[in-house]
Backbone atoms as SQL, in Angstrom:
CREATE TABLE atoms (id INTEGER PRIMARY KEY, chain TEXT, resi INTEGER, resn TEXT, atom TEXT, x REAL, y REAL, z REAL);
INSERT INTO atoms VALUES
  (1, 'A', 1, 'MET', 'N', -35.389, 11.129, 29.195),
  (2, 'A', 1, 'MET', 'CA', -35.051, 9.796, 28.739),
  (3, 'A', 1, 'MET', 'C', -36.235, 8.885, 28.979),
  (4, 'A', 2, 'LYS', 'N', -36.293, 7.839, 28.210),
  (5, 'A', 2, 'LYS', 'CA', -37.405, 6.894, 28.255),
  (6, 'A', 2, 'LYS', 'C', -36.989, 5.676, 29.078),
  (7, 'A', 3, 'ILE', 'N', -37.791, 5.352, 30.116),
  (8, 'A', 3, 'ILE', 'CA', -37.503, 4.216, 30.992),
  (9, 'A', 3, 'ILE', 'C', -38.636, 3.211, 30.897),
  (10, 'A', 4, 'LYS', 'N', -38.286, 1.971, 30.620),
  (11, 'A', 4, 'LYS', 'CA', -39.261, 0.885, 30.602),
  (12, 'A', 4, 'LYS', 'C', -39.466, 0.405, 32.034),
  (13, 'A', 5, 'VAL', 'N', -40.742, 0.342, 32.470),
  (14, 'A', 5, 'VAL', 'CA', -41.071, -0.054, 33.833),
  (15, 'A', 5, 'VAL', 'C', -41.989, -1.263, 33.791),
  (16, 'A', 6, 'LEU', 'N', -41.547, -2.350, 34.414),
  (17, 'A', 6, 'LEU', 'CA', -42.351, -3.559, 34.526),
  (18, 'A', 6, 'LEU', 'C', -43.094, -3.522, 35.857),
  (19, 'A', 7, 'LEU', 'N', -44.350, -3.917, 35.830),
  (20, 'A', 7, 'LEU', 'CA', -45.192, -3.867, 37.022),
  (21, 'A', 7, 'LEU', 'C', -45.616, -5.277, 37.420),
  (22, 'A', 8, 'PHE', 'N', -45.672, -5.513, 38.725),
  (23, 'A', 8, 'PHE', 'CA', -46.008, -6.842, 39.230),
  (24, 'A', 8, 'PHE', 'C', -47.048, -6.756, 40.337),
  (25, 'A', 9, 'GLY', 'N', -47.759, -7.861, 40.551),
  (26, 'A', 9, 'GLY', 'CA', -48.691, -7.994, 41.662),
  (27, 'A', 9, 'GLY', 'C', -49.777, -6.934, 41.659),
  (28, 'A', 10, 'ILE', 'N', -50.031, -6.374, 42.822),
  (29, 'A', 10, 'ILE', 'CA', -51.098, -5.386, 42.994),
  (30, 'A', 10, 'ILE', 'C', -50.864, -4.149, 42.137),
  (31, 'A', 11, 'VAL', 'N', -49.620, -3.847, 41.816),
  (32, 'A', 11, 'VAL', 'CA', -49.328, -2.677, 40.978),
  (33, 'A', 11, 'VAL', 'C', -49.942, -2.862, 39.595),
  (34, 'A', 12, 'THR', 'N', -49.870, -4.064, 39.064),
  (35, 'A', 12, 'THR', 'CA', -50.494, -4.363, 37.777),
  (36, 'A', 12, 'THR', 'C', -51.995, -4.132, 37.858),
  (37, 'A', 13, 'ASP', 'N', -52.610, -4.578, 38.956),
  (38, 'A', 13, 'ASP', 'CA', -54.049, -4.393, 39.136),
  (39, 'A', 13, 'ASP', 'C', -54.414, -2.913, 39.250),
  (40, 'A', 14, 'LEU', 'N', -53.628, -2.149, 39.980),
  (41, 'A', 14, 'LEU', 'CA', -53.924, -0.730, 40.190),
  (42, 'A', 14, 'LEU', 'C', -53.783, 0.092, 38.910),
  (43, 'A', 15, 'ILE', 'N', -52.773, -0.221, 38.112),
  (44, 'A', 15, 'ILE', 'CA', -52.494, 0.540, 36.889),
  (45, 'A', 15, 'ILE', 'C', -53.268, -0.017, 35.689),
  (46, 'A', 16, 'GLY', 'N', -53.521, -1.317, 35.695),
  (47, 'A', 16, 'GLY', 'CA', -54.221, -1.933, 34.567),
  (48, 'A', 16, 'GLY', 'C', -53.295, -2.325, 33.434),
  (49, 'A', 17, 'GLU', 'N', -51.996, -2.295, 33.690),
  (50, 'A', 17, 'GLU', 'CA', -50.972, -2.657, 32.700),
  (51, 'A', 17, 'GLU', 'C', -49.888, -3.458, 33.406),
  (52, 'A', 18, 'ASN', 'N', -49.146, -4.259, 32.658),
  (53, 'A', 18, 'ASN', 'CA', -48.003, -4.948, 33.266),
  (54, 'A', 18, 'ASN', 'C', -46.673, -4.330, 32.836),
  (55, 'A', 19, 'GLU', 'N', -46.763, -3.317, 31.972),
  (56, 'A', 19, 'GLU', 'CA', -45.563, -2.613, 31.509),
  (57, 'A', 19, 'GLU', 'C', -45.950, -1.206, 31.070),
  (58, 'A', 20, 'ILE', 'N', -45.166, -0.219, 31.484),
  (59, 'A', 20, 'ILE', 'CA', -45.401, 1.158, 31.068),
  (60, 'A', 20, 'ILE', 'C', -44.063, 1.800, 30.699),
  (61, 'A', 21, 'VAL', 'N', -44.123, 2.959, 30.096),
  (62, 'A', 21, 'VAL', 'CA', -42.932, 3.746, 29.780),
  (63, 'A', 21, 'VAL', 'C', -43.071, 5.085, 30.493),
  (64, 'A', 22, 'ILE', 'N', -42.022, 5.482, 31.190),
  (65, 'A', 22, 'ILE', 'CA', -41.986, 6.755, 31.899),
  (66, 'A', 22, 'ILE', 'C', -40.872, 7.604, 31.289),
  (67, 'A', 23, 'TYR', 'N', -41.137, 8.875, 31.120),
  (68, 'A', 23, 'TYR', 'CA', -40.122, 9.803, 30.604),
  (69, 'A', 23, 'TYR', 'C', -39.601, 10.645, 31.757),
  (70, 'A', 24, 'LEU', 'N', -38.298, 10.622, 31.940),
  (71, 'A', 24, 'LEU', 'CA', -37.628, 11.355, 33.010),
  (72, 'A', 24, 'LEU', 'C', -36.475, 12.167, 32.441),
  (73, 'A', 25, 'PRO', 'N', -36.087, 13.236, 33.137),
  (74, 'A', 25, 'PRO', 'CA', -34.905, 13.984, 32.699),
  (75, 'A', 25, 'PRO', 'C', -33.644, 13.131, 32.847),
  (76, 'A', 26, 'PRO', 'N', -32.601, 13.429, 32.098),
  (77, 'A', 26, 'PRO', 'CA', -31.326, 12.712, 32.258),
  (78, 'A', 26, 'PRO', 'C', -30.842, 12.803, 33.705),
  (79, 'A', 27, 'ASN', 'N', -30.128, 11.779, 34.137),
  (80, 'A', 27, 'ASN', 'CA', -29.556, 11.689, 35.485),
  (81, 'A', 27, 'ASN', 'C', -30.604, 11.592, 36.591),
  (82, 'A', 28, 'SER', 'N', -31.806, 11.145, 36.252),
  (83, 'A', 28, 'SER', 'CA', -32.837, 10.929, 37.270),
  (84, 'A', 28, 'SER', 'C', -32.497, 9.694, 38.089),
  (85, 'A', 29, 'THR', 'N', -32.981, 9.683, 39.311),
  (86, 'A', 29, 'THR', 'CA', -32.720, 8.576, 40.229),
  (87, 'A', 29, 'THR', 'C', -33.977, 7.719, 40.398),
  (88, 'A', 30, 'VAL', 'N', -33.810, 6.619, 41.113),
  (89, 'A', 30, 'VAL', 'CA', -34.958, 5.773, 41.455),
  (90, 'A', 30, 'VAL', 'C', -35.984, 6.592, 42.230),
  (91, 'A', 31, 'GLU', 'N', -35.520, 7.459, 43.116),
  (92, 'A', 31, 'GLU', 'CA', -36.439, 8.323, 43.871),
  (93, 'A', 31, 'GLU', 'C', -37.235, 9.225, 42.935),
  (94, 'A', 32, 'ASN', 'N', -36.585, 9.788, 41.922),
  (95, 'A', 32, 'ASN', 'CA', -37.290, 10.611, 40.936),
  (96, 'A', 32, 'ASN', 'C', -38.353, 9.795, 40.211),
  (97, 'A', 33, 'LEU', 'N', -38.025, 8.554, 39.899),
  (98, 'A', 33, 'LEU', 'CA', -38.987, 7.665, 39.254),
  (99, 'A', 33, 'LEU', 'C', -40.182, 7.424, 40.165),
  (100, 'A', 34, 'ARG', 'N', -39.932, 7.136, 41.432),
  (101, 'A', 34, 'ARG', 'CA', -41.023, 6.926, 42.395),
  (102, 'A', 34, 'ARG', 'C', -41.949, 8.144, 42.450),
  (103, 'A', 35, 'LEU', 'N', -41.361, 9.332, 42.526),
  (104, 'A', 35, 'LEU', 'CA', -42.161, 10.558, 42.592),
  (105, 'A', 35, 'LEU', 'C', -42.984, 10.756, 41.324),
  (106, 'A', 36, 'SER', 'N', -42.376, 10.478, 40.190),
  (107, 'A', 36, 'SER', 'CA', -43.077, 10.607, 38.918),
  (108, 'A', 36, 'SER', 'C', -44.251, 9.635, 38.835),
  (109, 'A', 37, 'LEU', 'N', -44.025, 8.402, 39.270),
  (110, 'A', 37, 'LEU', 'CA', -45.104, 7.415, 39.270),
  (111, 'A', 37, 'LEU', 'C', -46.232, 7.822, 40.207),
  (112, 'A', 38, 'ALA', 'N', -45.889, 8.331, 41.376),
  (113, 'A', 38, 'ALA', 'CA', -46.907, 8.751, 42.345),
  (114, 'A', 38, 'ALA', 'C', -47.744, 9.907, 41.793),
  (115, 'A', 39, 'LEU', 'N', -47.109, 10.824, 41.057),
  (116, 'A', 39, 'LEU', 'CA', -47.838, 11.946, 40.467),
  (117, 'A', 39, 'LEU', 'C', -48.737, 11.511, 39.316),
  (118, 'A', 40, 'GLU', 'N', -48.228, 10.609, 38.505),
  (119, 'A', 40, 'GLU', 'CA', -48.983, 10.188, 37.319),
  (120, 'A', 40, 'GLU', 'C', -50.060, 9.162, 37.635),
  (121, 'A', 41, 'TYR', 'N', -49.832, 8.347, 38.649),
  (122, 'A', 41, 'TYR', 'CA', -50.777, 7.282, 39.006),
  (123, 'A', 41, 'TYR', 'C', -51.138, 7.421, 40.484),
  (124, 'A', 42, 'ALA', 'N', -52.201, 8.160, 40.764),
  (125, 'A', 42, 'ALA', 'CA', -52.606, 8.446, 42.143),
  (126, 'A', 42, 'ALA', 'C', -52.846, 7.183, 42.961),
  (127, 'A', 43, 'LYS', 'N', -53.198, 6.089, 42.311),
  (128, 'A', 43, 'LYS', 'CA', -53.455, 4.834, 43.024),
  (129, 'A', 43, 'LYS', 'C', -52.183, 4.250, 43.638),
  (130, 'A', 44, 'LEU', 'N', -51.031, 4.753, 43.228),
  (131, 'A', 44, 'LEU', 'CA', -49.767, 4.261, 43.771),
  (132, 'A', 44, 'LEU', 'C', -49.308, 5.119, 44.950),
  (133, 'A', 45, 'GLU', 'N', -50.245, 5.487, 45.804),
  (134, 'A', 45, 'GLU', 'CA', -49.923, 6.367, 46.933),
  (135, 'A', 45, 'GLU', 'C', -48.892, 5.760, 47.876),
  (136, 'A', 46, 'ASN', 'N', -48.759, 4.428, 47.903),
  (137, 'A', 46, 'ASN', 'CA', -47.797, 3.757, 48.778),
  (138, 'A', 46, 'ASN', 'C', -46.548, 3.306, 48.019),
  (139, 'A', 47, 'ILE', 'N', -46.199, 4.008, 46.960),
  (140, 'A', 47, 'ILE', 'CA', -45.088, 3.605, 46.095),
  (141, 'A', 47, 'ILE', 'C', -43.769, 3.465, 46.857),
  (142, 'A', 48, 'HIS', 'N', -43.605, 4.189, 47.955),
  (143, 'A', 48, 'HIS', 'CA', -42.348, 4.101, 48.709),
  (144, 'A', 48, 'HIS', 'C', -42.233, 2.794, 49.502),
  (145, 'A', 49, 'GLU', 'N', -43.324, 2.046, 49.591),
  (146, 'A', 49, 'GLU', 'CA', -43.284, 0.752, 50.265),
  (147, 'A', 49, 'GLU', 'C', -42.879, -0.375, 49.314),
  (148, 'A', 50, 'PHE', 'N', -42.842, -0.081, 48.036),
  (149, 'A', 50, 'PHE', 'CA', -42.537, -1.097, 47.041),
  (150, 'A', 50, 'PHE', 'C', -41.043, -1.153, 46.777),
  (151, 'A', 51, 'ALA', 'N', -40.559, -2.351, 46.489),
  (152, 'A', 51, 'ALA', 'CA', -39.158, -2.511, 46.093),
  (153, 'A', 51, 'ALA', 'C', -39.021, -2.116, 44.624),
  (154, 'A', 52, 'VAL', 'N', -37.832, -1.653, 44.279),
  (155, 'A', 52, 'VAL', 'CA', -37.529, -1.305, 42.890),
  (156, 'A', 52, 'VAL', 'C', -36.283, -2.083, 42.491),
  (157, 'A', 53, 'ALA', 'N', -36.368, -2.732, 41.354),
  (158, 'A', 53, 'ALA', 'CA', -35.211, -3.427, 40.798),
  (159, 'A', 53, 'ALA', 'C', -34.840, -2.747, 39.478),
  (160, 'A', 54, 'VAL', 'N', -33.559, -2.602, 39.263),
  (161, 'A', 54, 'VAL', 'CA', -33.046, -2.042, 38.010),
  (162, 'A', 54, 'VAL', 'C', -32.159, -3.109, 37.381),
  (163, 'A', 55, 'ASN', 'N', -32.545, -3.517, 36.177),
  (164, 'A', 55, 'ASN', 'CA', -31.812, -4.572, 35.472),
  (165, 'A', 55, 'ASN', 'C', -31.665, -5.821, 36.348),
  (166, 'A', 56, 'GLU', 'N', -32.772, -6.199, 36.980),
  (167, 'A', 56, 'GLU', 'CA', -32.890, -7.430, 37.773),
  (168, 'A', 56, 'GLU', 'C', -32.100, -7.419, 39.073),
  (169, 'A', 57, 'GLU', 'N', -31.735, -6.232, 39.571),
  (170, 'A', 57, 'GLU', 'CA', -31.061, -6.102, 40.865),
  (171, 'A', 57, 'GLU', 'C', -31.797, -5.046, 41.679),
  (172, 'A', 58, 'TYR', 'N', -32.059, -5.353, 42.960),
  (173, 'A', 58, 'TYR', 'CA', -32.702, -4.356, 43.809),
  (174, 'A', 58, 'TYR', 'C', -31.866, -3.091, 43.840),
  (175, 'A', 59, 'ALA', 'N', -32.549, -1.944, 43.840),
  (176, 'A', 59, 'ALA', 'CA', -31.851, -0.660, 43.743),
  (177, 'A', 59, 'ALA', 'C', -32.273, 0.274, 44.870),
  (178, 'A', 60, 'GLU', 'N', -31.318, 1.055, 45.339),
  (179, 'A', 60, 'GLU', 'CA', -31.577, 2.089, 46.335),
  (180, 'A', 60, 'GLU', 'C', -32.135, 3.333, 45.638),
  (181, 'A', 61, 'ASN', 'N', -32.764, 4.209, 46.413),
  (182, 'A', 61, 'ASN', 'CA', -33.374, 5.417, 45.854),
  (183, 'A', 61, 'ASN', 'C', -32.384, 6.353, 45.179),
  (184, 'A', 62, 'ASN', 'N', -31.113, 6.307, 45.565),
  (185, 'A', 62, 'ASN', 'CA', -30.134, 7.239, 44.983),
  (186, 'A', 62, 'ASN', 'C', -29.485, 6.714, 43.700),
  (187, 'A', 63, 'ARG', 'N', -29.870, 5.539, 43.251),
  (188, 'A', 63, 'ARG', 'CA', -29.289, 5.005, 42.014),
  (189, 'A', 63, 'ARG', 'C', -29.721, 5.845, 40.819),
  (190, 'A', 64, 'VAL', 'N', -28.757, 6.242, 40.014),
  (191, 'A', 64, 'VAL', 'CA', -29.027, 7.031, 38.810),
  (192, 'A', 64, 'VAL', 'C', -29.436, 6.078, 37.690),
  (193, 'A', 65, 'LEU', 'N', -30.519, 6.434, 37.020),
  (194, 'A', 65, 'LEU', 'CA', -31.047, 5.596, 35.946),
  (195, 'A', 65, 'LEU', 'C', -30.467, 6.003, 34.597),
  (196, 'A', 66, 'LYS', 'N', -30.396, 5.018, 33.696),
  (197, 'A', 66, 'LYS', 'CA', -29.965, 5.248, 32.314),
  (198, 'A', 66, 'LYS', 'C', -31.115, 4.856, 31.389),
  (199, 'A', 67, 'ALA', 'N', -31.136, 5.397, 30.211),
  (200, 'A', 67, 'ALA', 'CA', -32.212, 5.125, 29.258),
  (201, 'A', 67, 'ALA', 'C', -32.300, 3.649, 28.892),
  (202, 'A', 68, 'THR', 'N', -31.223, 2.921, 29.028),
  (203, 'A', 68, 'THR', 'CA', -31.229, 1.499, 28.675),
  (204, 'A', 68, 'THR', 'C', -31.693, 0.601, 29.825),
  (205, 'A', 69, 'ASP', 'N', -31.942, 1.180, 31.007),
  (206, 'A', 69, 'ASP', 'CA', -32.347, 0.385, 32.167),
  (207, 'A', 69, 'ASP', 'C', -33.774, -0.126, 32.029),
  (208, 'A', 70, 'VAL', 'N', -33.987, -1.310, 32.595),
  (209, 'A', 70, 'VAL', 'CA', -35.332, -1.852, 32.746),
  (210, 'A', 70, 'VAL', 'C', -35.601, -1.890, 34.230),
  (211, 'A', 71, 'VAL', 'N', -36.679, -1.205, 34.630),
  (212, 'A', 71, 'VAL', 'CA', -37.014, -1.069, 36.041),
  (213, 'A', 71, 'VAL', 'C', -38.234, -1.922, 36.342),
  (214, 'A', 72, 'ALA', 'N', -38.228, -2.577, 37.489),
  (215, 'A', 72, 'ALA', 'CA', -39.377, -3.355, 37.938),
  (216, 'A', 72, 'ALA', 'C', -39.863, -2.805, 39.270),
  (217, 'A', 73, 'ILE', 'N', -41.172, -2.642, 39.392),
  (218, 'A', 73, 'ILE', 'CA', -41.789, -2.209, 40.635),
  (219, 'A', 73, 'ILE', 'C', -42.386, -3.452, 41.274),
  (220, 'A', 74, 'ILE', 'N', -41.908, -3.775, 42.489),
  (221, 'A', 74, 'ILE', 'CA', -42.271, -5.025, 43.139),
  (222, 'A', 74, 'ILE', 'C', -42.959, -4.720, 44.477),
  (223, 'A', 75, 'PRO', 'N', -44.265, -5.016, 44.570),
  (224, 'A', 75, 'PRO', 'CA', -44.981, -4.734, 45.806),
  (225, 'A', 75, 'PRO', 'C', -44.555, -5.681, 46.921),
  (226, 'A', 76, 'PRO', 'N', -44.836, -5.302, 48.180),
  (227, 'A', 76, 'PRO', 'CA', -44.550, -6.208, 49.294),
  (228, 'A', 76, 'PRO', 'C', -45.350, -7.501, 49.128),
  (229, 'A', 77, 'VAL', 'N', -44.761, -8.600, 49.528),
  (230, 'A', 77, 'VAL', 'CA', -45.412, -9.903, 49.416),
  (231, 'A', 77, 'VAL', 'C', -45.622, -10.453, 50.821),
  (232, 'A', 78, 'SER', 'N', -46.808, -10.961, 51.058),
  (233, 'A', 78, 'SER', 'CA', -47.065, -11.601, 52.357),
  (234, 'A', 78, 'SER', 'C', -47.648, -12.970, 52.099),
  (235, 'A', 79, 'GLY', 'N', -47.657, -13.760, 53.118),
  (236, 'A', 79, 'GLY', 'CA', -48.203, -15.107, 52.983),
  (237, 'A', 79, 'GLY', 'C', -47.291, -16.105, 53.652),
  (238, 'A', 80, 'GLY', 'N', -47.636, -17.344, 53.509),
  (239, 'A', 80, 'GLY', 'CA', -46.816, -18.328, 54.181),
  (240, 'A', 80, 'GLY', 'C', -46.809, -19.644, 53.520);
């Protein structure tokens, strides 16, 4: 299935895009997406430190994705 992935912050800088498409098998989870991203984009070695939102809601690693989902990868934010 085709998943639209929005990228923010340092992730955009590392990948060079603000939006990508990832192809995953049916019934894949957020964890499967993280692993796929880490394999395809070596610069995302710390992908497990980033938050993932599915359809504008933070998602746990066991959430099953659907082809209609829009996923956002959100890096940690620091500052004051």
